[in-house]
N, C-alpha and C positions, 0 to 999 in steps of 0.2 A: 697331192690333193688338188682337185679341180676347184677353181674359183670363178667359174663362168655360169651365168644364168641368162636365159632368154625369156623375156616377158612378152606375151602375145597381147598387144594393145591396139590392134587394128580394126576391131569390130565396130559396127555402127550403133550398137546398143538399142536396137529397135524394140526390144521387150521392155525397156526402161523409159520409153517415151511417155510423157512429153519432157521429162527431165533432160534427156540427151539431145534435144533439139539445138541447144546452145553449146553445151559442153560434151566432149567425148566421155564415154562411161568411166574410163579409168581416172578421170579428173573430178568425178562427182565427190563432193565433200562428205566425209564421215567426221562429224564435229569439226575441228579446225584443220583437219588434214584431208587432202584428196586420197582416195583409197589407194591409188598407185604409189603415193609417197609412203603410206604405211608399209606397203610391200617392199619398197626400196630400202626403207629403214631396217626392216627385218632382215633382208638379205645382207645388208652391211653388217648388222650385228652378228650374223652367222658366217662372217668372213668371206663373203662373195665380193670380189674386187672388180669384176668386169661384168657389166650388164648390157646386153643388146636388146633394145626395144623394137619389136617387129610392128611397124605402124602403117596405117593407111588413112582411115577416116580422121580428119582434122589433125593430121600428123604435126602440123606447124604449131598447134597449141601445146601438144605434149612436149615437143622439142624446146619450145620457149620456156616452159616451166622447169624442165629437168636439166637442160643444158648438157654439159659434159660430165656431170655427176660430182664435180669437185666439192659441192656443198655437203655431200655425204661421204666424202673421202673415198670415192671409188670412181671408176671409169664407166661412163655411159655413152654408147653409140647407138646408131639407128639403122634399121634395115627397112627401106620403103618399098612397099608393093606397088607396082604400076597397075595391077589389077587384083581384085580380091582373090586370095588363095586359100581361104578357109583356115583351119587351125594348124595343120602340119605342113602344108605347102610352103609357108614362109621360111621354114628351116633350110630349104634348098637354096635360098638367096644369100645365106650367111656363109662366106667361104672359109672362115678361120675358126670354126668350131673345134674344140679340143676333143679328145677321145671320149670324155664323159662330161655331161653338163646337165643343168636343171632347166626344165621348160615349165612355164606356168602362165595361167591367165592373169591379167592385170586387174581383176575385179573380185578377188577373193580375200576374205579375212579368215585367218587360221592361226592356231598356236603350234602348228607343226614345226618341228626343228628341221629346217631345210638342209642344214649341213649334215645332220645325222642321217637323214633320208637318202641323200646322194651318196654319202660314204658307204652306207649299207649296200646300196646298189652296186657300187664299184667293187667292194670286197666279195660280193657274191658272183661277180662276173656276168651280170645280166645284160640283156640288150635294151630292155624297156621295163620300167616299173611304174605302176599307177598308184598314186596315193588315193585311198578310198575312205569314205565315211558311211556309216550305217544310218539310214533314214527310214522313218515310218510314214507311210502314205495312208491317210484316212479317207475313205469315201463317205461324203457327207449325205448319204441317202440310205434308206432301207433297201437292201439288195434282195431280190426275189430269185428263188430257184424254181423254175417252171419246167414241167415235162412236155413231151411232144403234143399232148392233148390240151395244153393250156391250163393245167391244174397246178396249183401251188404245192411244192414239195418241201420247201424250206424257206426260212427268212432270217436275214442277218441285219441287225441295226448298226449302221455305220461301221462296217468291218475295216480292219487295217491290215496292211502287209508291210513287211520289212524288206528293204533292199540295200545292197551295197552299191554305192554310186561313186563315180569318179569325182574327185575334188578339183579337177583341172590343174593338177600338179603332177609332173612326170620327171623321173630320172631317166636320161637317155644316153645310150652309147652310139658311136658313129655307125656301127653296122646296121642300126635301125634305119638310118637315112637312105640306105640303098633301096628301100621300098618306096620312097617318096619320089614321084615323077617331077620333072621340071616344067614350070610354065603353065600349070593348070590347077584348078581347085582340088584340094586333097585334104580331107578332114581327119580327125581322130578316128572316126568310125571306119573310114577307108583303110587307115593304117592297121587298125586292129584286125579287120577282116583279112587283109593281105598277109599279115604276120601269122595269124592262125592258120590260114590256108597253106602257108609255106612250112609250117611246123616249127616256127621260131617261138620259143617260150616267151610269154608276156606275164610278168609277175604283178601281183596285186598286194599292196601293203595297207592294211586297215589302220586308220588313225582314230583312236578313241576320244580324242580331245575336241576342241572347238573348230568349227568350220562353217562359214556362211558365204554363199555366192550372192552377189547383189544384182543378179540379172533381171529381177522383176521388182516393180515398185513396192510390193509388200515385203520382200526380202531386204530391200534397201532401207525402208523405214525401221525394220526390225534390227538391222545392223547398227543403225544410229542409236537406238535405244540401248542395245547391248554395249556399245562402245562407250557410252556415257557413264557406265558403271565401272566395276573393277576390271572389266575386260581391257580397258585402255592400259592399265598398269601391267597386264599380262603380255599384251602384244608390243607395247612400247615402254619397257621398264627404264 
């Protein structure tokens, strides 16, 4: 059983400004807890015993808060980027990753069972599994269908579309790391394109439960409201 998780906590949180001018995004509070502490507590509850935090922006604040992880009865260490490497590039800086491990953003709230997610990935012999959530996107306008002559042919009031989106949580096996170059920016989108081009299967596992990314101010405020209700007992029993 793999007990290793990598938390991507090096982003500058530009979409969440002005909140992140003082604090890095993973330390933004959700009620009495920084969101990254919620993630760490959940990982500990799901028997992950070793967490590596990939850090860059305001790394010293994150390190000062979490230390070596003894407070949560697990080991926390840090991988510091000397230059921004995007989302997947930092994985090449961590030399001791096991055969299978969890990778996740440090700014998501979810009731996903991290242990079950990684175990399913291992049992299926996969290289890379994406946790996904279904989202509805509503266009807040009346959408016009117009032909080449400029005549109205149809009208839709505030139409919506449903998408399956990445939750920022991944189960990864070491063979996926072969696609990641050293020393340059390399994002999730780059890895997906390269794996698809190489014919390496990438699996998607839909999670029907709760998921909230706090990347934008509206999402952050929504997460606070949701966490103040029964969600806190679900995420931190």
